[in-house]
N, C-alpha and C positions, 0 to 999 in steps of 0.2 A: 846683582839684580835680585830683587825680592820676588817671591811667588806672586804677589799682588801685581807687580809691574809686568811680569810675564803674562799673567792672565789679562791685564788691561790691553797689552799689545796684541795678544791673540784675539781678543774680543773685537778690537778695532779692525784687525785684518779680516775677520770673519764678516763683520758688518759691511766692509767695503766689497768683499767677494760676493755677498748676497745681493748687494745693489748692482754689481756688474752682471751677475747671472740673471737677475730680474730684467735688466735692460736687454740682455741677449734673448731672453724668452719673448719679450715684447717684439723685438725685431724679427725673430723667427715666425711668430704668430702673424705679423703683418705680411711677411713673405709668403706664408702658406695661403693667406687670404687672397693675395695678389695672384698667385699661381692657380688657385681654385677658380677665380674669376676668369683668368685667361683660358683655362681648360673649358669652362662653361661657354665662353664666347666661341672657342674653336669648335666645340661639339654642338653648339646651338641648343643646349638644354640645361635645365637646372635640376640638380638632384636634391632630395630631402637629406638633410644631415643633422646629426645629433648636435646639441648645443656644446660649445667649447667649455669644459670645466674650468679652464684658466681664464675665461673671457670676462668674468664679471664678479661683482659682489665684493670687490676689495677697495 
């Protein structure tokens, strides 16, 4: 196996891993939003919150 082949395989693995982690981040962000809404519903108030740095612009 050449160095180029090894690098191509590693690059493909890393791209797949980034896609998986990006999906997991989106899932966790949705869960955080759901839990925040549930907390606000239970406590009957809304708190000001900072914008999510991962929430937009991509």
